[in-house]
C-alpha positions in Angstrom: -198.4 -29.4 -80.5 -196.6 -26.0 -79.6 -198.6 -26.5 -75.5 -197.2 -30.0 -75.6 -193.8 -28.7 -76.2 -193.9 -26.8 -73.6 -195.1 -29.4 -71.0 -192.5 -32.2 -72.5 -189.9 -29.0 -71.7 -191.2 -28.7 -68.5 -191.2 -32.3 -67.5 -187.1 -32.4 -69.1 -186.2 -29.5 -66.5 -188.4 -31.1 -63.4 -186.4 -34.7 -64.2 -183.6 -32.3 -64.4 -183.1 -30.7 -61.2 -183.8 -34.0 -59.3 -181.0 -35.8 -60.9 -178.6 -33.5 -60.4 -176.0 -33.4 -57.2 -176.9 -30.5 -55.1 -174.3 -27.6 -54.2 -173.9 -26.4 -51.0 -175.5 -23.1 -52.1 -179.3 -24.2 -53.3 -181.8 -22.4 -55.2 -185.8 -22.3 -54.5 -187.5 -25.2 -55.5 -188.7 -25.0 -59.5 -192.3 -25.1 -60.0 -193.6 -26.2 -63.6 -195.6 -23.4 -65.5 -199.2 -23.8 -64.5 -200.7 -23.9 -67.8 -201.4 -27.1 -68.8 -201.8 -28.6 -65.6 -198.8 -31.2 -64.2 -198.6 -33.9 -62.5 -196.7 -34.1 -59.5 -193.4 -35.6 -59.7 -190.8 -37.1 -56.5 -187.6 -37.1 -57.4 -185.5 -40.2 -57.7 -183.3 -40.7 -54.9 -179.5 -39.4 -55.0 -176.8 -42.4 -54.5 -176.0 -43.5 -51.9 -172.8 -42.3 -52.4 -173.6 -38.4 -52.5 -175.0 -36.7 -50.3 -179.2 -36.4 -49.7 -180.1 -32.2 -50.1 -181.7 -31.3 -47.0 -185.5 -29.9 -47.2 -186.4 -26.6 -48.5 -189.0 -26.2 -45.9 -186.5 -25.4 -42.7 -183.4 -24.1 -42.1 -180.3 -25.9 -43.1 -177.6 -24.2 -40.5 -178.6 -24.1 -36.5 -176.3 -21.0 -36.4 -178.3 -19.1 -38.8 -181.1 -19.8 -40.4 -180.7 -17.8 -43.6 -177.5 -19.3 -44.3 -177.0 -21.8 -46.7 -173.9 -23.7 -46.1 -174.3 -26.6 -44.6 -173.3 -27.4 -41.2 -169.9 -28.6 -40.1 -169.0 -29.7 -36.5 -166.4 -27.1 -34.7 -163.5 -28.4 -32.8 -163.2 -27.4 -29.2 -160.8 -24.7 -28.1 -157.7 -26.7 -26.9 -155.2 -24.9 -24.1 -151.6 -26.0 -23.9 -150.4 -27.0 -20.2 -147.2 -27.1 -19.8 -145.2 -30.4 -18.6 -143.8 -30.7 -14.7 -141.0 -29.8 -14.0 -138.6 -31.9 -13.2 -134.7 -32.4 -12.6 -132.2 -35.1 -12.5 -129.9 -36.5 -9.9 -126.5 -38.1 -10.6 -124.7 -39.4 -7.7 -121.0 -40.4 -8.5 -119.2 -42.6 -5.7 -115.4 -42.4 -6.5 -114.1 -45.5 -7.2 -116.9 -46.1 -8.8 -117.0 -49.9 -7.5 -116.2 -48.8 -4.0 -120.0 -48.2 -2.8 -123.5 -48.5 -3.8 -125.9 -46.1 -2.9 -130.0 -45.9 -2.0 -132.3 -42.7 -2.8 -135.2 -42.1 -0.9 -137.6 -41.1 -2.3 -136.8 -42.6 -5.7 -137.5 -41.4 -9.1 -140.2 -41.3 -11.2 -139.8 -43.6 -14.2 -138.1 -41.0 -16.3 -135.4 -40.5 -13.9 -136.3 -37.8 -12.2 -137.7 -35.3 -9.6 -140.0 -32.8 -9.3 -139.3 -29.4 -8.6 -138.3 -28.8 -4.8 -138.4 -32.4 -3.8 -135.9 -33.3 -0.7 -133.9 -36.4 -1.7 -132.4 -38.6 0.9 -128.7 -40.2 0.2 -127.6 -43.3 1.4 -124.3 -44.7 0.7 -123.5 -48.0 1.4 -119.6 -48.6 1.3 -118.4 -52.1 -0.2 -116.4 -53.6 2.0 -112.7 -52.2 2.7 -113.9 -48.8 1.7 -114.7 -45.7 4.0 -116.5 -42.5 3.2 -113.3 -39.9 2.5 -115.9 -36.9 1.9 -118.9 -34.9 0.2 -119.1 -32.8 -2.7 -122.2 -31.0 -4.1 -125.1 -29.3 -2.5 -125.8 -31.3 0.1 -126.9 -30.9 3.6 -127.6 -32.9 7.4 -124.3 -35.4 6.9 -124.2 -37.7 9.5 -121.5 -40.5 8.1 -123.1 -42.4 4.5 -126.7 -40.1 4.6 -126.8 -36.6 3.4 -129.4 -34.8 1.6 -130.1 -32.5 -1.5 -132.9 -30.2 -2.4 -133.8 -30.6 -6.1 -134.3 -27.2 -7.5 -132.4 -28.0 -10.4 -130.8 -31.1 -11.5 -127.8 -31.8 -8.9 -124.5 -34.0 -9.1 -123.6 -35.4 -6.1 -120.0 -36.7 -5.2 -118.7 -39.6 -3.2 -115.1 -40.5 -2.7 -114.1 -43.4 -0.7 -110.8 -44.9 0.1 -109.6 -47.9 1.1 -110.0 -49.2 4.8 -106.6 -50.4 6.7 -106.7 -53.9 7.1 -106.9 -53.4 11.1 -108.1 -49.9 12.1 -106.0 -48.3 15.0 -106.9 -46.4 18.1 -105.4 -44.6 21.0 -105.4 -47.1 24.2 -104.8 -44.0 26.7 -105.0 -41.7 27.7 -109.0 -40.4 27.2 -110.3 -37.5 26.9 -111.1 -35.7 30.4 -107.6 -37.5 32.3 -106.2 -36.3 34.9 -102.0 -37.1 34.3 -99.5 -36.1 37.4 -96.1 -35.5 36.7 -94.4 -34.2 33.5 -94.4 -37.4 31.7 -97.3 -38.9 29.4 -96.9 -42.2 27.4 -99.3 -42.6 24.5 -100.4 -46.3 24.0 -101.7 -47.0 20.5 -103.4 -50.2 19.3 -102.7 -50.1 15.4 -102.0 -52.6 12.0 -98.1 -52.8 11.9 -98.3 -51.6 8.1 -100.1 -48.5 9.5 -98.1 -46.9 11.9 -100.0 -42.9 12.7 -98.2 -39.9 13.5 -98.8 -38.7 16.8 -98.2 -35.3 18.5 -98.8 -33.9 21.6 -99.5 -30.0 21.2 -97.7 -29.7 17.9 -94.6 -31.6 19.2 -93.4 -35.4 18.7 -92.9 -38.3 20.7 -89.1 -38.3 22.0 -89.3 -42.2 22.1 -91.6 -45.0 20.4 -91.7 -48.7 21.0 -93.7 -51.7 20.2 -94.6 -53.5 23.4 -94.2 -56.7 21.8 -93.2 -57.4 18.2 -96.1 -57.4 15.6 -98.4 -57.4 18.2 -100.2 -54.2 17.2 -99.2 -52.7 20.7 -97.1 -49.1 20.3 -96.3 -47.0 23.6 -95.1 -43.1 22.1 -93.3 -41.0 25.4 -93.4 -37.5 25.7 -91.4 -36.1 28.4 -90.9 -32.8 30.0 -94.8 -31.9 29.8 -96.0 -29.0 31.2 -98.8 -28.7 33.8 -101.9 -28.0 32.0 -104.2 -28.7 29.2 -103.2 -30.3 26.4 -104.1 -32.1 23.0 -103.0 -35.2 21.2 -103.8 -36.1 17.8 -102.8 -39.1 15.9 -103.3 -39.2 11.9 -102.6 -41.7 9.4 -102.1 -41.7 5.3 -105.8 -42.3 5.3 -107.5 -39.9 6.7 -108.3 -41.4 10.1 -107.7 -38.9 12.8 -108.1 -39.0 16.6 -108.1 -36.4 19.6 -107.9 -36.5 23.0 -107.5 -33.4 25.5 -106.2 -34.3 29.1 -104.7 -32.3 31.4 -101.6 -32.7 33.5 -100.8 -31.8 37.1 -98.2 -31.2 39.2 -98.2 -33.8 42.4 -98.5 -32.5 45.8 -95.3 -33.3 47.6 -95.0 -36.2 50.5 -98.9 -36.8 49.8 -101.0 -39.7 48.1 -101.6 -39.0 44.4 -104.4 -36.1 43.5 -107.7 -38.0 42.5 -110.8 -36.2 42.4 -113.1 -37.5 45.6 -116.8 -38.2 44.1 -118.1 -37.1 47.1 -117.2 -33.7 46.7 -118.4 -33.6 42.7 -120.9 -31.0 42.7 -124.0 -31.4 41.4 -124.8 -28.4 39.0 -128.4 -27.4 37.0 -128.5 -25.2 34.1 -131.2 -22.7 35.3 -133.1 -20.2 33.2 -135.3 -16.8 34.9 -137.1 -15.6 32.0 -140.7 -17.2 32.6 -143.7 -15.4 33.3 -143.0 -11.3 32.5 -145.2 -8.9 30.8 -142.3 -7.9 28.0 -142.8 -4.4 27.9 -143.4 -3.6 31.8 -142.0 -6.7 33.7 -144.6 -6.8 35.8 -144.9 -10.7 37.5 -147.9 -12.1 35.6 -147.5 -15.4 34.6 -149.6 -17.6 32.3 -149.4 -18.8 28.8 -148.6 -15.6 26.3 -146.2 -14.2 29.2 -142.4 -14.0 28.0 -141.0 -17.4 27.5 -144.6 -19.2 27.8 -145.1 -19.7 24.2 -145.1 -15.8 23.9 -143.3 -15.9 19.8 -142.0 -18.1 17.1 -138.4 -18.2 19.3 -139.6 -18.7 22.6 -142.0 -21.0 22.3 -141.8 -25.2 22.1 -143.8 -25.5 25.5 -145.9 -28.9 25.8 -145.8 -29.6 29.5 -147.5 -27.7 32.6 -145.3 -27.1 35.7 -145.9 -28.4 38.8 -147.1 -25.0 39.6 -148.6 -23.6 36.5 -147.0 -21.1 34.1 -145.3 -19.7 36.4 -143.6 -16.3 36.7 -139.5 -16.2 37.6 -139.5 -13.4 39.9 -142.6 -14.7 42.2 -141.1 -14.8 45.8 -142.6 -18.0 46.8 -142.1 -19.7 43.3 -138.5 -19.3 44.0 -138.5 -20.7 46.9 -140.3 -23.7 46.4 -137.7 -24.0 43.1 -134.8 -23.8 45.7 -136.7 -26.5 48.1 -137.1 -29.2 45.3 -133.7 -28.5 44.0 -131.8 -29.3 47.6 -134.2 -32.4 47.4 -132.5 -33.7 44.3 -129.0 -33.1 45.3 -128.1 -29.8 43.1 -125.9 -27.1 44.6 -124.4 -25.0 42.3 -127.3 -23.1 39.4 -125.7 -22.3 36.7 -127.8 -19.4 36.1 -128.9 -18.7 32.4 -128.2 -14.3 31.7 -129.3 -12.3 28.8 -128.0 -9.0 29.1 -129.4 -5.7 31.0 -131.2 -4.4 27.5 -128.1 -2.8 25.9 -128.3 -5.0 22.6 -125.6 -4.0 20.7 -123.3 -2.5 24.0 -123.6 1.5 22.6 -124.5 2.5 26.1 -128.1 3.0 25.5 -130.7 0.3 27.5 -133.3 0.1 24.3 -134.7 -2.4 26.4 -135.6 -6.0 26.0 -137.9 -8.7 27.4 -135.1 -10.7 28.3 -133.7 -8.0 30.6 -136.2 -8.7 33.5 -134.3 -11.8 34.0 -132.4 -9.8 36.3 -135.6 -9.2 38.4 -135.8 -13.1 39.0 -131.9 -13.5 39.4 -131.6 -10.5 42.4 -134.8 -12.8 43.7 -133.0 -16.0 43.7 -129.5 -14.5 45.0 -131.3 -12.6 47.9 -133.4 -15.9 48.8 -129.9 -18.2 48.8 -128.5 -15.3 51.1 -131.3 -14.3 53.1 -131.5 -17.9 54.0 -128.1 -19.2 54.2 -128.9 -22.0 51.7 -126.3 -24.3 50.4 -126.8 -23.5 47.1 -124.1 -21.4 44.7 -124.7 -19.9 41.7 -122.6 -18.9 38.8 -123.9 -16.6 35.7 -124.1 -18.1 31.8 -123.0 -15.3 30.0 -125.6 -16.0 26.9 -125.5 -14.2 23.3 -127.6 -11.7 23.7 -125.4 -9.3 21.2 -126.6 -11.4 19.0 -130.2 -11.8 19.5 -130.7 -8.3 20.6 -128.2 -6.6 18.8 -128.3 -8.2 15.6 -124.1 -8.7 16.2 -122.0 -11.2 15.6 -121.2 -12.8 19.4 -117.4 -11.6 19.1 -116.8 -8.7 21.5 -114.2 -6.0 21.3 -112.4 -5.1 24.0 -114.6 -2.4 25.4 -117.6 -4.4 24.5 -115.8 -7.2 26.5 -115.0 -5.0 29.9 -118.3 -3.7 29.8 -120.0 -7.5 30.1 -117.6 -8.4 32.6 -117.8 -4.7 34.5 -121.6 -5.2 34.9 -121.6 -8.7 36.0 -119.1 -7.9 38.8 -121.0 -4.3 39.8 -124.3 -6.2 40.0 -123.9 -9.4 40.8 -120.5 -11.1 41.7 -119.3 -7.6 43.8 -122.6 -7.5 45.5 -122.8 -11.6 46.7 -119.5 -12.8 46.4 -120.6 -15.6 49.6 -123.2 -16.9 46.6 -121.2 -17.1 43.8 -119.9 -20.8 42.8 -116.4 -20.3 42.9 -113.7 -22.9 40.3 -110.2 -22.9 40.8 -110.4 -20.6 43.5 -112.4 -17.6 42.0 -116.1 -17.3 41.2 -116.4 -19.1 37.8 -118.4 -17.1 35.0 -119.4 -19.0 31.7 -119.9 -17.8 28.2 -122.2 -19.8 25.3 -121.1 -19.9 21.7 -120.9 -18.1 19.7 -119.8 -15.2 22.3 -116.1 -16.1 23.8 -115.3 -13.9 26.8 -110.9 -13.0 27.2 -109.7 -13.8 31.2 -110.1 -11.7 33.5 -108.7 -11.5 37.0 -111.5 -11.4 38.9 -113.0 -14.2 37.2 -112.4 -18.4 35.8 -114.2 -18.4 33.0 -115.0 -21.0 31.3 -116.1 -20.5 27.4 -118.9 -23.3 26.7 -120.0 -24.6 23.1 -123.1 -26.5 21.6 -121.0 -28.3 19.0 -119.4 -31.7 19.7 -116.0 -31.3 20.9 -113.2 -31.2 18.1 -110.0 -30.6 16.8 -112.2 -26.9 15.4 -113.8 -26.4 19.1 -110.1 -26.8 20.9 -108.4 -24.4 18.5 -110.9 -22.0 18.8 -110.7 -22.1 22.6 -113.6 -23.7 23.6 -113.9 -25.6 27.6 -117.2 -27.3 27.7 -119.0 -29.0 25.0 -123.1 -30.0 24.9 -124.0 -31.7 22.0 -126.7 -34.0 22.2 -126.4 -36.9 21.0 -122.9 -36.8 21.8 -121.5 -39.6 23.9 -121.1 -38.8 27.3 -117.4 -40.5 27.3 -116.5 -37.9 24.1 -117.7 -35.0 25.7 -115.9 -35.0 29.3 -114.2 -31.2 29.2 -110.3 -31.4 30.0 -110.9 -29.9 33.2 -113.5 -32.8 34.5 -116.7 -31.1 33.5 -119.7 -33.5 31.9 -123.3 -32.6 31.2 -126.0 -35.1 31.6 -129.9 -34.7 30.6 -133.2 -36.6 30.6 -134.2 -35.8 27.0 -133.5 -33.2 24.4 -136.4 -32.2 21.8 -136.5 -29.6 19.4 -139.3 -31.3 17.2 -142.1 -28.5 19.0 -139.9 -25.1 18.8 -139.7 -25.9 14.9 -143.9 -26.6 15.0 -144.1 -23.1 16.5 -141.6 -21.3 13.7 -138.6 -21.2 16.0 -135.8 -19.3 13.4 -132.8 -19.9 14.6 -133.0 -23.6 14.3 -131.7 -24.0 10.9 -130.7 -27.6 11.5 -133.0 -31.2 11.1 -134.5 -31.0 14.8 -132.6 -33.1 17.0 -135.0 -35.7 18.7 -133.4 -37.3 21.6 -135.6 -39.7 23.6 -138.8 -37.3 23.5 -140.8 -40.3 25.3 -138.2 -40.6 28.3 -138.0 -43.9 27.4 -136.8 -46.4 30.5 -133.2 -46.6 30.8 -131.9 -43.8 29.3 -131.3 -41.5 31.9 -130.1 -44.0 34.2 -127.7 -45.9 32.0 -125.6 -41.8 32.0 -125.7 -42.2 35.8 -124.2 -45.7 35.4 -121.8 -44.3 33.2 -121.0 -41.4 35.7 -120.3 -44.0 38.3 -117.6 -45.6 35.9 -115.3 -42.0 35.3 -116.1 -40.5 38.9 -112.7 -40.3 39.4 -112.3 -37.8 35.9 -114.8 -36.1 37.0 -114.8 -32.7 39.1 -118.4 -31.4 38.4 -121.7 -33.0 36.7 -124.2 -30.2 34.7 -127.7 -31.2 34.4 -129.5 -29.7 31.9 -131.2 -28.6 32.4 -133.7 -27.8 35.4 -136.5 -25.4 33.7 -136.0 -25.5 29.9 -139.5 -26.3 28.9 -138.4 -25.0 24.9 -136.3 -28.1 24.5 -138.1 -30.2 26.7 -135.0 -30.8 28.7 -136.5 -30.2 32.0 -136.3 -32.3 35.3 -138.6 -29.7 37.4 -141.6 -31.4 37.7 -144.1 -31.1 35.5 -147.9 -32.8 34.0 -149.6 -32.8 31.1 -147.9 -33.7 27.6 -146.9 -36.7 25.8 -144.7 -38.1 28.6 -144.2 -35.2 31.4 -141.5 -36.0 34.0 -143.6 -35.3 37.3 -141.6 -35.7 40.7 -140.2 -38.9 38.6 -137.1 -37.5 37.6 -136.3 -35.3 40.4 -136.3 -38.4 42.6 -134.3 -40.3 40.1 -131.7 -37.4 39.9 -131.7 -37.1 44.3 -130.9 -41.6 44.6 -128.2 -41.5 41.2 -126.3 -38.9 43.2 -126.2 -40.3 45.9 -125.1 -44.0 44.9 -122.4 -41.6 43.5 -121.5 -39.7 46.1 -121.4 -42.9 47.9 -118.9 -45.0 45.8 -115.6 -45.3 47.4 
């Protein structure tokens, strides 16, 4: 009886263990009392809604075999990423309905741009409206197009004004005209409801009259105009401004009117003598890597091989060959680029600079012209060497200006008087922007800018302008000088790392398209009576690809074609009656 009770008690305990839900911590399997022997008991499977207890004969955790905790999944570690930086661009036209605009590239789906994106804005005025100005962080503004850098959210405002019903213009005089006498008659064509204010050197006309009522043609007469350079300015209430620069001369007594004779209009060429020296010793070595043959970021851009190879500019054989070729082209004046004597800050101490060796090339050139009695003249272009070599602004004090003028006289103009080109009765000396030379009784001085002619450049005192792609008609100087060129390409300079080009590099006729150079000569023939000198830019400036000196290689070499073209066109120009 007692044994039966124990056996039933053991059976009850086993049944209880099998039917009870297991907990996360398991106890060892219970073993019935060995007396009396017990039959094998298989526990009933738990309901499907309850977890099944694992076998006690194997580990229940892959991490720790002694653990009694059920395995759980461990989520992966996620590192948060920052969203990309974007900025919004707001373009406002005022009035709002006066124009539409196009953005290139377009913003993303949220109307934003990635940080650092350069966006081009094209304004498309509606009919009857003109762009009056831009406000905001824009640059490279050309008419209705500008660029903005998205370094932050930007706002650009474009102001527009109503276009007059009919535009007006100045018919005469034109820039570069030479008018004899003391009376200047200005002809304007205009809308009768929009009459601009016209002034000559700040003075109003003494007489204004319509040629015919409501014809749109008006004449304004200025009297007692003294000889010299004059600026005509017309401005209307809509901000439209037009200026003309011309000069007046006194007529010769008992002589026919003085008109410049095309047969004596000289053909000049801008010439550089900076190639091929050792930058330290000045030795004439030639070859790539010598001075200005791609030897530095600001002296690179060379993509064509000269007919004589990468020559040295002071090599006597090279100088002789160049003079021969330029004479064939009809060139009789060299505007020789000159970069000082090594005293970049004009403190009286020659610190030294590789461009000082240009003086060796210039001396060789002048000696050959003199010794061979060539029909070639030279005028120096005083380049802004105080900026490049001395870190100055280009503006010279009276003392500094005197140093420069005395140096070129003592070393060149005073030594080679018969080889220097005379202009208005004195040897010509040219200075280039931003360096302006003051008047000196020994020279005829002309100041040349690389900016397009406008009211500001005239007021600043610049006489000549060469600013591609400025139209030839708009670039004739007050004294009748005009520049022509076969092409102008700054792309390779920038590609080689030029730091002084802070604007969008200009690429004008880089492939030497047929007709570009020819059309300039055709325009010159139409303007021949207003011209006193034609300046070719250039004979041998390779960094800007603007040379006609025979060359090979590269994507579009000039070979001898442009030398021959120049000769042919200049002969035709001289032969026109």
